[in-house]
C-alpha positions as CSV (number, residue, x, y, z in Angstrom):
1,M,0.0,0.0,0.0
2,W,2.9,2.2,0.8
3,M,4.4,1.8,-2.6
4,L,1.1,2.6,-4.2
5,S,0.7,5.7,-2.2
6,Q,4.2,6.9,-3.1
7,S,3.9,6.2,-6.8
8,K,0.9,8.5,-7.4
9,P,2.6,11.7,-6.3
10,L,5.7,10.8,-8.3
11,R,3.8,10.5,-11.5
12,S,2.1,13.8,-10.8
13,R,5.4,15.6,-10.5
14,T,6.8,14.1,-13.7
15,Y,3.7,15.1,-15.6
16,L,3.9,18.6,-14.2
17,L,7.6,18.9,-15.2
18,H,6.8,17.8,-18.9
19,F,3.9,20.1,-19.0
20,T,5.9,23.1,-17.7
21,R,8.7,22.4,-20.3
22,R,6.2,22.1,-23.1
23,R,4.5,25.2,-22.0
24,C,7.8,27.1,-21.9
25,H,8.7,25.7,-25.4
26,C,5.3,26.8,-26.8
27,N,5.7,30.1,-25.2
28,S,9.2,30.4,-26.7
29,Q,7.9,29.5,-30.1
30,N,5.0,32.0,-29.7
31,D,7.4,34.6,-28.6
32,A,9.7,34.0,-31.6
33,A,6.8,34.1,-34.0
34,S,5.5,37.3,-32.4
35,A,9.0,38.7,-32.7
36,V,9.1,37.8,-36.5
37,T,5.7,39.5,-37.0
38,Q,6.8,42.6,-35.1
39,V,10.0,43.0,-37.0
40,V,8.2,42.5,-40.4
41,E,5.7,45.3,-39.4
42,L,8.5,47.6,-38.4
43,L,10.4,47.0,-41.6
44,Q,7.4,47.9,-43.7
45,L,8.0,51.5,-42.9
46,P,10.5,53.6,-44.9
47,P,14.1,53.0,-43.6
48,D,14.4,56.5,-42.2
49,H,11.3,55.8,-40.0
50,W,12.7,52.6,-38.6
51,D,12.8,52.3,-34.8
52,H,16.4,51.1,-34.5
53,D,16.4,50.6,-30.8
54,K,13.2,48.5,-30.8
55,L,14.4,46.5,-33.8
56,H,17.7,45.7,-32.0
57,S,15.9,44.8,-28.8
58,I,13.6,42.4,-30.6
59,L,16.3,40.8,-32.8
60,F,19.1,40.4,-30.2
61,N,17.8,41.0,-26.6
62,P,17.7,39.1,-24.3
63,S,18.9,36.4,-26.8
64,P,19.2,36.7,-30.6
65,L,16.7,35.2,-33.0
66,S,17.8,32.0,-34.8
67,S,19.0,31.8,-38.4
68,H,15.6,30.3,-39.3
69,H,13.8,33.3,-37.9
70,F,16.0,35.8,-39.7
71,L,15.2,33.8,-42.9
72,Q,11.4,33.9,-42.1
73,I,11.6,37.7,-41.6
74,T,13.3,38.2,-45.0
75,L,10.8,36.0,-46.9
76,Q,7.8,37.7,-45.3
77,L,9.1,41.0,-46.5
78,S,8.3,39.8,-50.1
79,S,10.5,42.5,-51.5
80,I,14.1,42.3,-52.6
81,P,14.8,46.1,-52.1
82,K,13.4,45.8,-48.5
83,S,15.5,42.7,-47.8
84,L,18.6,44.5,-49.0
85,Q,17.8,47.4,-46.7
86,F,17.4,45.0,-43.8
87,L,20.8,43.4,-44.8
88,K,22.4,46.9,-44.7
89,Y,20.9,47.6,-41.3
90,L,22.2,44.3,-39.9
91,S,25.6,44.8,-41.4
92,A,25.8,48.1,-39.4
93,K,24.0,47.1,-36.2
94,A,24.3,43.3,-35.7
95,P,26.8,42.1,-33.1
96,Q,30.0,40.8,-34.6
97,H,29.4,37.3,-33.1
98,H,26.1,36.9,-35.0
99,P,27.2,36.6,-38.7
100,H,24.5,34.0,-39.2
101,S,21.9,36.8,-39.3
102,L,23.5,38.3,-42.4
103,S,23.9,34.9,-44.1
104,S,20.2,34.1,-43.5
105,V,18.9,37.4,-44.7
106,F,21.1,37.1,-47.9
107,Q,19.7,33.6,-48.5
108,G,16.2,35.0,-48.1
109,S,17.0,37.7,-50.7
110,L,18.2,35.1,-53.1
111,E,15.1,32.9,-52.6
112,L,12.9,35.9,-53.2
113,A,14.9,36.7,-56.4
114,S,14.6,33.0,-57.6
115,R,10.8,33.3,-57.4
116,H,10.7,36.4,-59.5
117,P,9.7,36.0,-63.3
118,N,13.0,37.7,-64.2
119,S,15.0,35.7,-61.7
120,Q,18.3,35.5,-63.6
121,T,18.6,39.3,-63.7
122,H,17.8,39.7,-60.0
123,L,20.1,36.9,-58.9
124,L,23.0,38.5,-60.9
125,S,22.2,41.9,-59.2
126,L,22.4,40.2,-55.7
127,H,25.7,38.5,-56.8
128,R,27.1,41.9,-57.8
129,F,25.8,43.5,-54.5
130,R,27.6,40.9,-52.4
131,K,30.8,41.1,-54.5
132,S,31.0,44.9,-54.2
133,T,29.7,45.4,-50.6
134,H,30.0,42.1,-48.7
135,P,32.7,40.0,-50.5
136,T,33.4,38.0,-47.3
137,L,29.8,37.3,-46.4
138,P,29.5,33.6,-45.5
139,L,27.1,31.7,-47.8
140,T,24.6,29.1,-46.7
141,P,24.5,25.9,-48.8
142,K,21.2,27.1,-50.3
143,S,22.7,30.5,-51.2
144,A,25.8,28.9,-52.7
145,S,23.5,26.6,-54.8
146,L,21.3,29.5,-56.1
147,L,24.3,31.7,-56.9
148,L,26.3,29.0,-58.7
149,Q,23.3,28.0,-60.8
150,C,22.8,31.6,-61.7
151,L,26.5,32.1,-62.6
152,E,26.5,28.9,-64.6
153,N,23.6,30.1,-66.7
154,A,25.3,33.4,-67.2
155,R,28.6,31.6,-68.1
156,L,30.5,33.7,-65.6
157,V,33.2,31.1,-65.2
158,N,35.7,33.1,-63.1
159,D,33.0,34.3,-60.7
160,S,31.7,30.7,-60.3
161,L,35.2,29.5,-59.5
162,L,35.9,32.3,-57.1
163,L,32.6,31.7,-55.3
164,F,33.3,28.0,-55.1
165,N,36.8,28.6,-53.6
166,Q,35.3,30.8,-50.9
167,L,33.0,28.1,-49.7
168,D,33.6,26.0,-46.6
169,P,34.7,22.5,-47.6
170,S,31.6,21.1,-45.9
171,S,29.4,23.2,-48.2
172,K,30.9,21.8,-51.4
173,S,28.2,19.2,-52.0
174,P,28.3,16.9,-55.1
175,Q,25.4,18.9,-56.6
176,L,27.4,22.1,-56.3
177,C,30.5,20.5,-57.8
178,H,28.5,19.0,-60.7
179,G,27.1,22.3,-61.8
180,L,30.5,23.9,-61.7
181,L,32.1,21.0,-63.5
182,R,29.6,21.5,-66.4
183,V,30.3,25.2,-66.8
184,L,34.1,24.7,-66.5
185,L,34.2,21.9,-69.1
186,K,31.9,23.8,-71.5
187,S,34.3,26.7,-71.2
188,G,37.4,24.5,-71.9
189,R,38.7,24.9,-68.3
190,A,39.7,21.3,-67.8
191,G,42.5,22.3,-65.4
192,D,40.1,24.0,-63.1
193,A,37.7,21.0,-63.4
194,L,40.6,18.9,-62.1
195,H,40.8,21.2,-59.1
196,V,37.1,20.9,-58.4
197,L,37.4,17.1,-58.5
198,D,40.1,17.4,-55.8
199,E,37.8,19.5,-53.7
200,M,34.9,17.0,-53.8
201,P,34.5,14.9,-50.6
202,Q,36.2,11.6,-50.8
203,A,33.2,9.8,-49.2
204,N,31.0,10.9,-52.1
205,S,28.9,8.0,-53.3
206,G,27.7,9.9,-56.4
207,F,31.0,9.8,-58.4
208,S,29.2,7.7,-61.1
209,V,27.1,10.9,-61.8
210,T,30.3,12.9,-61.7
211,G,31.8,10.6,-64.3
212,E,28.8,10.9,-66.6
213,I,29.1,14.7,-66.4
214,V,32.8,14.8,-67.1
215,F,32.9,12.2,-69.8
216,G,29.8,13.6,-71.4
217,E,31.2,17.1,-71.6
218,L,34.6,15.9,-72.9
219,V,32.8,14.2,-75.8
220,R,30.2,16.9,-76.5
221,S,32.4,20.0,-76.1
222,G,33.4,21.7,-79.4
223,R,36.6,22.9,-77.6
224,S,40.0,21.3,-77.7
225,F,41.3,20.7,-74.2
226,P,45.0,20.7,-73.3
227,D,46.4,17.2,-73.7
228,G,47.5,16.5,-70.2
229,E,44.3,17.8,-68.6
230,V,42.1,15.4,-70.5
231,V,44.3,12.5,-69.4
232,G,44.3,13.9,-65.9
233,L,40.5,14.0,-65.7
234,V,40.2,10.4,-66.9
235,A,42.9,9.3,-64.4
236,K,41.4,11.3,-61.5
237,L,38.1,9.6,-61.9
238,G,39.7,6.2,-62.7
239,E,41.5,6.4,-59.3
240,R,38.1,6.6,-57.7
241,G,36.8,3.6,-59.7
242,V,34.8,5.7,-62.2
243,F,35.3,4.9,-65.9
244,P,33.5,5.8,-69.1
245,D,31.3,3.1,-70.4
246,G,32.3,1.4,-73.7
247,F,30.2,3.8,-75.8
248,K,31.5,7.0,-74.2
249,L,35.1,5.8,-74.3
250,T,34.7,5.0,-78.0
251,Q,33.2,8.5,-78.6
252,L,36.0,10.1,-76.6
253,V,38.8,8.3,-78.5
254,G,37.1,9.2,-81.8
255,K,36.8,12.9,-80.8
256,L,40.4,13.2,-79.7
257,C,41.6,11.5,-82.9
258,G,39.3,13.7,-85.0
259,D,41.1,16.7,-83.3
260,Q,44.4,15.3,-84.6
261,K,45.3,14.1,-81.1
262,N,46.1,10.4,-81.6
263,G,48.7,10.5,-78.9
264,V,46.2,11.8,-76.3
265,A,43.6,9.1,-77.4
266,W,46.3,6.5,-76.9
267,E,47.1,7.8,-73.4
268,V,43.4,7.9,-72.4
269,L,42.7,4.4,-73.6
270,H,45.8,3.0,-71.9
271,C,45.0,5.0,-68.7
272,V,41.6,3.2,-68.5
273,M,43.3,-0.1,-69.1
274,R,46.0,0.5,-66.5
275,L,43.5,1.5,-63.8
276,G,41.3,-1.5,-64.4
277,G,38.5,0.0,-66.4
278,A,36.6,-2.2,-68.9
279,V,37.8,-1.7,-72.5
280,D,36.1,-3.4,-75.5
281,A,37.1,-3.9,-79.1
282,A,34.9,-0.9,-80.3
283,S,37.1,1.6,-78.4
284,C,40.3,0.0,-79.7
285,N,38.8,-0.1,-83.2
286,A,38.2,3.7,-83.0
287,L,41.9,4.3,-82.2
288,L,43.1,1.7,-84.8
289,T,41.1,3.5,-87.5
290,W,42.8,6.9,-86.9
291,L,46.3,5.3,-86.4
292,G,45.8,3.7,-89.8
293,R,44.9,7.0,-91.4
294,G,48.1,8.4,-90.0
295,R,50.0,5.3,-91.4
296,D,51.2,4.5,-87.9
297,I,51.4,0.8,-88.5
298,K,53.8,0.3,-85.6
299,R,51.4,1.6,-83.0
300,M,48.5,-0.4,-84.6
301,N,50.5,-3.6,-84.0
302,E,51.4,-2.5,-80.5
303,L,47.7,-1.9,-79.7
304,L,46.8,-5.3,-81.1
305,A,49.4,-6.9,-78.9
306,E,48.1,-5.0,-75.9
307,M,44.6,-6.3,-76.6
308,E,45.8,-9.8,-76.8
309,K,47.7,-9.4,-73.5
310,R,44.7,-7.9,-71.7
311,K,42.4,-10.5,-73.2
312,I,40.3,-7.8,-75.0
313,R,38.6,-9.9,-77.7
314,P,39.0,-8.3,-81.1
315,S,36.2,-8.4,-83.7
316,V,36.4,-9.0,-87.4
317,V,36.2,-5.2,-87.7
318,T,39.4,-4.9,-85.8
319,F,41.3,-7.0,-88.4
320,G,39.4,-5.3,-91.2
321,I,40.8,-2.0,-90.1
322,L,44.3,-3.4,-89.8
323,V,44.2,-5.2,-93.2
324,N,42.7,-2.1,-94.9
325,H,45.4,0.2,-93.8
326,L,48.2,-2.3,-94.4
327,C,46.8,-2.6,-98.0
328,K,46.7,1.2,-98.4
329,A,50.3,1.4,-97.2
330,R,51.2,-1.2,-99.9
331,R,52.3,-3.6,-97.1
332,I,50.3,-6.4,-98.6
333,D,52.5,-9.2,-97.3
334,E,51.8,-8.1,-93.7
335,A,48.1,-7.9,-94.5
336,L,48.2,-11.5,-95.8
337,Q,49.9,-12.6,-92.6
338,V,47.1,-11.1,-90.5
339,F,44.6,-12.7,-92.8
340,D,46.3,-16.1,-92.5
341,R,46.3,-15.9,-88.7
342,L,42.6,-15.3,-88.8
343,R,42.2,-18.5,-90.7
344,G,44.6,-20.4,-88.4
345,K,47.5,-20.5,-90.8
346,G,51.1,-19.6,-90.1
347,G,50.9,-19.7,-86.3
348,S,48.4,-19.1,-83.6
349,N,45.0,-17.8,-84.6
350,W,42.5,-15.5,-82.9
351,V,39.9,-17.9,-81.7
352,G,36.3,-17.0,-82.5
353,V,37.0,-14.4,-85.2
354,E,36.1,-15.4,-88.7
355,P,36.9,-13.3,-91.7
356,D,33.8,-11.8,-93.5
357,V,33.2,-10.8,-97.0
358,V,34.3,-7.2,-96.3
359,L,37.7,-8.4,-95.2
360,F,38.0,-10.7,-98.3
361,N,37.1,-7.7,-100.5
362,T,39.6,-5.4,-98.8
363,L,42.4,-7.9,-99.3
364,I,41.5,-8.6,-102.9
365,D,41.4,-4.8,-103.6
366,G,44.8,-4.4,-102.0
367,L,46.3,-7.3,-104.0
368,C,45.0,-5.8,-107.2
369,K,46.4,-2.4,-106.4
370,V,49.9,-3.8,-106.1
371,G,49.6,-5.9,-109.3
372,K,48.9,-9.2,-107.7
373,E,45.6,-9.9,-109.5
374,E,46.3,-13.6,-109.7
375,D,46.5,-13.8,-105.9
376,G,43.2,-11.9,-105.8
377,L,41.7,-14.6,-108.0
378,S,42.8,-17.3,-105.6
379,L,40.9,-15.6,-102.8
380,L,37.9,-15.3,-105.1
381,E,38.0,-19.1,-105.6
382,E,38.3,-19.6,-101.9
383,M,35.2,-17.5,-101.4
384,K,33.3,-19.5,-104.0
385,M,34.1,-22.8,-102.2
386,G,32.6,-21.5,-98.9
387,N,29.0,-21.0,-98.1
388,I,29.3,-17.9,-95.8
389,N,31.5,-15.4,-97.6
390,R,30.2,-15.6,-101.1
391,P,31.7,-13.1,-103.7
392,N,29.5,-10.0,-104.1
393,T,29.5,-7.1,-106.6
394,V,32.4,-5.4,-104.7
395,T,34.5,-8.5,-105.0
396,Y,34.2,-8.6,-108.8
397,N,34.5,-4.8,-109.2
398,C,37.9,-4.9,-107.4
399,L,39.2,-7.7,-109.7
400,I,37.8,-6.2,-112.9
401,D,39.4,-2.9,-112.1
402,G,42.7,-4.6,-111.3
403,F,42.9,-6.5,-114.5
404,F,41.9,-3.5,-116.6
405,K,44.7,-1.4,-115.0
406,A,47.1,-4.3,-115.7
407,G,46.0,-4.1,-119.4
408,N,44.5,-7.6,-119.3
409,F,41.1,-6.7,-120.9
410,D,40.2,-10.3,-121.8
411,R,40.5,-11.4,-118.2
412,A,38.4,-8.4,-117.0
413,H,35.7,-9.3,-119.5
414,E,35.8,-12.9,-118.5
415,L,35.3,-11.9,-114.8
416,F,32.3,-9.8,-115.9
417,R,30.9,-12.8,-117.7
418,Q,31.4,-15.0,-114.6
419,M,29.7,-12.4,-112.5
420,N,26.6,-12.5,-114.6
421,E,26.6,-16.3,-114.7
422,E,26.7,-16.5,-110.9
423,G,23.8,-14.1,-110.5
424,V,25.9,-11.3,-109.0
425,Q,24.3,-8.1,-110.2
426,P,26.6,-5.4,-111.6
427,N,26.1,-1.9,-110.2
428,V,27.1,1.5,-111.5
429,I,30.6,1.1,-110.2
430,T,31.0,-2.1,-112.3
431,L,29.7,-0.1,-115.3
432,N,32.1,2.8,-114.6
433,T,35.1,0.5,-114.1
434,L,34.6,-1.2,-117.4
435,V,33.8,2.0,-119.3
436,D,36.7,3.9,-117.8
437,G,39.1,1.0,-118.4
438,L,38.1,0.7,-122.1
439,C,38.4,4.5,-122.6
440,K,41.8,4.7,-121.0
441,H,43.1,2.0,-123.3
442,G,41.8,3.6,-126.4
443,R,38.7,1.5,-126.9
444,V,36.2,4.4,-126.7
445,H,33.7,3.0,-129.2
446,R,33.6,-0.3,-127.4
447,A,33.0,1.6,-124.2
448,V,30.0,3.3,-125.8
449,E,28.7,0.0,-127.0
450,F,29.0,-1.6,-123.6
451,F,27.3,1.4,-122.0
452,N,24.4,1.1,-124.4
453,E,24.1,-2.6,-123.6
454,M,23.9,-1.9,-119.9
455,K,21.3,0.8,-120.4
456,G,19.3,-1.7,-122.3
457,K,19.4,-4.0,-119.3
458,G,18.2,-1.2,-117.0
459,L,21.5,-0.1,-115.5
460,K,21.9,3.7,-115.9
461,G,25.1,5.5,-115.8
462,N,26.0,8.4,-113.5
463,A,28.2,11.5,-113.8
464,A,31.4,9.4,-113.6
465,T,30.3,7.3,-116.6
466,Y,29.7,10.3,-118.8
467,T,32.8,12.0,-117.5
468,A,35.0,9.1,-118.7
469,L,33.4,9.1,-122.1
470,I,33.5,12.8,-122.6
471,S,37.2,13.0,-121.5
472,A,38.0,10.1,-123.8
473,F,36.3,11.6,-126.9
474,C,38.0,15.0,-126.2
475,G,41.3,13.1,-125.9
476,V,41.0,11.7,-129.4
477,N,39.7,15.1,-130.7
478,N,36.2,13.7,-131.5
479,I,34.5,16.8,-130.1
480,N,31.2,16.1,-131.8
481,R,30.8,12.8,-129.9
482,A,31.9,14.5,-126.7
483,M,29.2,17.1,-127.2
484,Q,26.6,14.4,-127.9
485,C,27.6,12.7,-124.6
486,F,27.4,16.0,-122.8
487,E,23.8,16.7,-124.0
488,E,22.8,13.1,-123.2
489,M,24.3,13.6,-119.7
490,L,22.2,16.7,-119.1
491,S,19.0,15.1,-120.5
492,S,19.5,12.0,-118.2
493,G,19.5,14.2,-115.1
494,C,23.2,13.8,-114.3
495,S,24.9,16.9,-113.1
496,P,28.3,17.4,-114.8
497,D,31.2,18.3,-112.5
498,A,33.9,20.8,-113.1
499,V,36.1,18.1,-114.8
500,V,33.5,17.5,-117.5
501,Y,33.2,21.2,-118.3
502,Y,37.0,21.7,-118.3
503,S,37.5,18.7,-120.6
504,L,34.9,20.0,-123.1
505,I,36.2,23.6,-123.0
506,S,39.8,22.3,-123.6
507,G,38.7,20.0,-126.5
508,L,36.6,22.7,-128.2
509,C,39.4,25.2,-127.9
510,I,41.9,22.8,-129.4
511,A,39.5,22.1,-132.2
512,G,39.1,25.9,-132.8
513,R,35.3,25.8,-131.9
514,M,35.5,28.9,-129.8
515,N,31.8,29.7,-130.0
516,D,30.8,26.3,-128.7
517,A,33.5,26.7,-126.0
518,S,31.9,30.0,-124.9
519,V,28.5,28.3,-124.7
520,V,29.9,25.6,-122.4
521,V,31.6,28.3,-120.3
522,S,28.2,29.9,-119.8
523,K,26.7,26.6,-118.7
524,L,29.6,26.0,-116.4
525,K,28.9,29.3,-114.6
526,L,25.2,28.6,-114.4
527,A,26.0,25.3,-112.7
528,G,27.8,27.2,-110.0
529,F,31.4,26.5,-111.1
530,S,34.2,28.9,-111.7
531,L,36.9,28.8,-114.4
532,D,40.3,27.9,-113.1
533,R,43.7,29.1,-114.4
534,S,44.2,26.2,-116.8
535,C,40.7,26.8,-118.3
536,Y,41.4,30.5,-118.7
537,N,44.7,29.7,-120.4
538,V,43.2,27.3,-122.9
539,L,40.5,29.9,-123.8
540,I,43.0,32.7,-124.2
541,S,45.1,30.4,-126.4
542,G,42.0,29.5,-128.5
543,F,41.0,33.2,-129.0
544,C,44.6,34.2,-129.8
545,K,44.6,31.6,-132.6
546,K,41.3,33.0,-133.9
547,K,42.8,36.5,-133.6
548,K,40.0,37.7,-131.4
549,L,42.0,40.0,-129.2
550,E,39.0,41.7,-127.7
551,R,37.8,38.4,-126.2
552,V,41.3,37.8,-124.9
553,Y,41.2,41.1,-123.0
554,E,37.8,40.3,-121.7
555,L,39.1,37.0,-120.2
556,L,42.1,38.8,-118.7
557,T,39.8,41.4,-117.1
558,E,37.6,38.6,-115.7
559,M,40.7,36.8,-114.3
560,E,41.6,39.9,-112.4
561,E,38.1,40.4,-111.1
562,T,37.8,36.8,-109.9
563,G,41.2,36.8,-108.3
564,V,42.7,34.3,-110.7
565,K,46.3,35.3,-111.3
566,P,47.9,34.8,-114.7
567,D,50.8,32.3,-114.7
568,T,53.8,31.8,-117.0
569,I,51.6,29.9,-119.6
570,T,49.2,32.9,-119.8
571,Y,52.0,35.4,-120.4
572,N,53.8,33.1,-122.9
573,T,50.6,32.7,-124.9
574,L,50.1,36.5,-125.0
575,I,53.7,37.2,-125.9
576,S,53.7,34.6,-128.7
577,Y,50.5,36.0,-130.2
578,L,51.7,39.6,-130.0
579,G,55.0,38.6,-131.6
580,K,53.3,36.8,-134.4
581,T,51.2,39.9,-135.2
582,G,54.3,42.1,-135.1
583,D,53.3,44.0,-132.0
584,F,56.7,43.8,-130.4
585,A,56.3,46.9,-128.2
586,T,53.2,45.4,-126.5
587,A,54.9,42.0,-126.3
588,S,57.9,43.6,-124.4
589,K,55.4,45.4,-122.1
590,V,53.7,42.1,-121.3
591,M,57.1,40.5,-120.5
592,E,57.9,43.4,-118.2
593,K,54.6,43.0,-116.4
594,M,55.3,39.3,-116.1
595,I,58.6,40.0,-114.4
596,K,57.0,42.6,-112.2
597,E,54.4,40.0,-111.0
598,G,57.2,37.9,-109.8
599,L,57.1,35.4,-112.6
600,R,60.4,34.4,-114.2
601,P,60.3,34.2,-118.1
602,S,60.8,30.6,-119.2
603,V,62.6,29.2,-122.2
604,V,59.2,29.2,-123.9
605,T,58.8,33.0,-123.3
606,Y,62.2,33.8,-124.9
607,G,61.5,31.3,-127.7
608,A,58.2,33.0,-128.5
609,I,59.8,36.4,-128.8
610,I,62.8,35.2,-130.8
611,H,60.6,33.2,-133.1
612,A,58.4,36.3,-133.7
613,Y,61.3,38.5,-134.6
614,C,62.8,35.9,-136.9
615,S,59.4,35.3,-138.6
616,K,59.3,39.0,-139.4
617,K,62.9,38.7,-140.8
618,N,64.3,40.8,-137.9
619,V,67.0,38.3,-137.1
620,D,69.3,40.9,-135.6
621,E,66.7,41.8,-132.9
622,G,66.2,38.0,-132.3
623,M,69.9,37.6,-131.8
624,K,69.8,40.6,-129.4
625,I,67.1,38.9,-127.3
626,F,69.2,35.7,-127.4
627,G,72.2,37.6,-126.2
628,E,70.2,39.1,-123.3
629,M,68.8,35.6,-122.5
630,C,72.3,34.1,-122.2
631,S,73.9,37.0,-120.3
632,T,71.3,38.4,-117.9
633,S,68.7,35.6,-117.3
634,K,69.2,32.3,-115.6
635,V,67.3,30.5,-118.4
636,P,69.6,28.5,-120.6
637,P,68.6,28.3,-124.3
638,N,67.4,24.9,-125.6
639,T,67.7,23.2,-129.0
640,V,64.4,24.7,-130.2
641,I,65.7,28.3,-129.8
642,Y,69.0,27.5,-131.5
643,N,67.0,25.9,-134.4
644,I,64.9,29.0,-134.8
645,L,68.0,31.3,-135.0
646,I,70.1,28.9,-137.2
647,D,67.3,28.5,-139.6
648,A,66.6,32.3,-139.7
649,L,70.3,33.1,-140.2
650,C,70.7,30.6,-143.0
651,R,67.6,32.0,-144.7
652,N,69.1,35.4,-144.3
653,N,72.4,34.2,-146.0
654,D,74.3,34.7,-142.7
655,V,75.7,31.2,-142.6
656,D,78.9,32.0,-140.7
657,R,76.9,33.2,-137.7
658,A,74.7,30.1,-138.0
659,I,77.9,28.0,-137.9
660,S,79.1,30.0,-134.9
661,L,75.8,29.2,-133.1
662,M,76.4,25.5,-133.8
663,E,79.8,25.8,-132.0
664,D,78.1,27.7,-129.2
665,M,75.7,24.7,-128.8
666,K,78.7,22.4,-128.4
667,V,80.2,24.7,-125.7
668,K,76.9,24.9,-123.8
669,R,76.3,21.1,-124.2
670,V,73.0,21.6,-126.0
671,R,72.6,18.7,-128.3
672,P,71.6,19.5,-131.9
673,N,68.9,17.4,-133.5
674,T,68.0,16.5,-137.1
675,T,66.1,19.8,-137.6
676,T,69.3,21.7,-136.5
677,Y,71.5,19.8,-139.1
678,N,68.9,20.2,-141.9
679,A,68.9,24.0,-141.4
680,I,72.7,24.4,-141.4
681,L,73.2,21.9,-144.2
682,K,70.9,24.0,-146.4
683,G,72.9,27.1,-145.5
684,V,76.3,25.6,-146.3
685,R,74.9,24.1,-149.5
686,D,73.7,27.6,-150.7
687,K,77.2,29.0,-149.8
688,K,78.9,26.0,-151.5
689,M,80.9,25.2,-148.3
690,L,81.5,21.5,-149.1
691,H,84.2,20.9,-146.5
692,K,81.9,22.3,-143.8
693,A,79.2,20.0,-145.0
694,F,81.6,17.0,-144.6
695,E,82.4,18.1,-141.0
696,L,78.7,18.4,-140.2
697,M,78.0,14.9,-141.6
698,D,80.8,13.4,-139.5
699,R,79.5,15.2,-136.4
700,M,76.0,13.8,-137.1
701,V,77.4,10.3,-137.1
702,E,79.4,10.9,-134.0
703,E,76.4,12.2,-132.1
704,A,74.1,9.5,-133.5
705,C,71.7,12.1,-134.9
706,R,70.0,10.1,-137.6
707,P,69.1,11.9,-140.9
708,D,65.5,12.1,-142.1
709,Y,64.2,12.4,-145.7
710,I,65.0,16.2,-145.8
711,T,68.6,15.5,-144.8
712,M,68.9,12.8,-147.5
713,E,67.2,15.0,-150.1
714,V,69.6,17.9,-149.5
715,L,72.8,15.7,-149.5
716,T,71.8,13.5,-152.4
717,E,71.1,16.3,-154.7
718,W,74.2,18.4,-153.7
719,L,76.8,15.6,-153.4
720,S,75.6,14.0,-156.7
721,A,76.1,17.2,-158.5
722,V,79.6,17.7,-157.2
723,G,80.7,14.0,-157.6
724,E,80.9,13.0,-153.9
725,I,78.5,10.1,-154.0
726,E,81.1,7.9,-152.2
727,K,81.1,10.3,-149.3
728,L,77.3,10.0,-149.1
729,K,77.7,6.3,-149.2
730,H,80.1,6.3,-146.2
731,F,77.7,8.7,-144.4
732,V,74.8,6.2,-144.7
733,E,77.0,3.2,-143.8
734,G,78.1,5.0,-140.7
735,Y,74.5,4.9,-139.3
736,Q,74.2,1.2,-140.3
737,D,77.2,0.5,-138.0
738,S,76.0,2.8,-135.3
739,S,74.2,1.3,-132.2
740,Y,73.2,4.7,-130.9
741,P,69.6,5.7,-130.7
742,A,68.4,8.4,-133.1
743,S,68.1,12.0,-131.9
744,S,64.5,13.2,-131.8
745,Q,63.4,15.9,-134.1
746,T,61.5,18.9,-132.7
């Protein structure tokens, strides 16, 4: 009973104590809420009407309000200007040991700004306000998050980094770091991104998200990062067990290689391997592709060895890349070794990798390109014997092209026949291979027949087909057929390229059909192409031959307007034309302009002027130009120029000077040809210089310069008349005993 009587008062006292405490807590909450309300009411007045003493008493006496209450006051003000006025008041009146009040009010201002329709502008204003008036104001995690997001949107990278560095380490949450990493990497600041990774808490469990952000930005960014920083980012994350997945790694390797950074891609891939990340064949294939394009076969082999060492299983694409680039580098024997290993020949093979039709075709094409068409045929037969890698159109196209280039037309046609018999459909590449091969070997009409046969079977040609035919017809000066092909090309819907237009223009100009050439030029311009220097030169030459100087000047003006500078060929054509017309003054001015433009006159330039003077029977002026050429220019005279002068001197009855030029040729080691001897022999015949003729005949035999019908006609008539037939007989016998090749006539 005593225990019962004692327990009841005890329970009463405990209850009373809890009730009192709860009452006090409620009173405290009520007092704080009342204080918040009072402060908000006081702050609604203009700042110059604020009761500072009352404000200070409510906020800080007897004990200061909490951070939460300062935040509530600011939010209830619902006005950014009023919140900033409150912040200014606190910065002046708040006790120094209460910095949390300023931080909470600034957070409230930022939250008010974030709710505004034009939030970005207001947040930036608050950032500038803090930066200019309160640069050391501590930021709450919420404030830091809002400001960094705002600065990230505004791309204020330096401000973002400065703000981040001011934060307490405990405030640097993964979310804050992720936002800053994005803006840094988008701005190409990989070095600063590395610093942010160092600042992230080691216990962060969200590093996989960090990796997605970093690897994603490295792949997407249009910027080129410093080499070491890219590798550093990959290594830093790899040390924490975070690696790009296979797709991202392949993208990153491809992007780095595309930026001409094969070495960095190599380091990144090997960094992931070294730190234990998963690497598959696709990522290695991306690097192999670019190494192949750079002809870095050594590193390709090293990467394959590394794959084998780390048990990264290659795919057939891996070996396709290697074989393809070995073939392009003309290292066909090495390509065959790789292929043999795939098939288990010549040593260990890569288990589980079977060559496919693409690999067969790549190797066949490579063999054909180095003249090993028969080895390509052997692979074709091997494909036919299997059931998986049957030959396709590409297989036959490679072989047909190879045999055509080797000049074996019959074998090429036999392959085409086999192709049809086996039901492998030819395509436009097959057509173009055969048409182009026939055209290049002079069988243009057979090419046309074959093209018509294919059209009859429903296989239409394309621009390449017509280009081959047009170029071939222009090459044999059959311009009418070339124009017919051109019109057919247009009517079939094929768009001619610049090569077609240039071929036609050149062919028409050579044939002297300048009106037709002008029509084609107009069509070329309508198609959006421009004339190049070579095309201008052939047009200028054509109009010069037609003596249409006004059209020549139009073309020269057009060249100047379109920024196409005349070259030596242009000037030589003009000088030759002006010389032939006797306008030596203008020809000299053109030559002066040529030199002023930085172009050195060639032997053709001097030859044109000398020939023009000699044609107008002004041999002395021609000899003067010849003298200037030998003394002041660095262009040595050739056989053609000597021939022009010797012929002109002999026609002018100045044989002694012609003989002197012959001796000059010997001194300058310019070899005379049959044309040279014909001209000088006519001269000494007219001057009856028989002994000089005998000397020249002996010299011809010594130099193995074979006579032509003109030589024999001159000597036979002259020596017969003077009774020296025996000398002529010995002259002819001298060539019969000679084993020297004949000198060409120009």
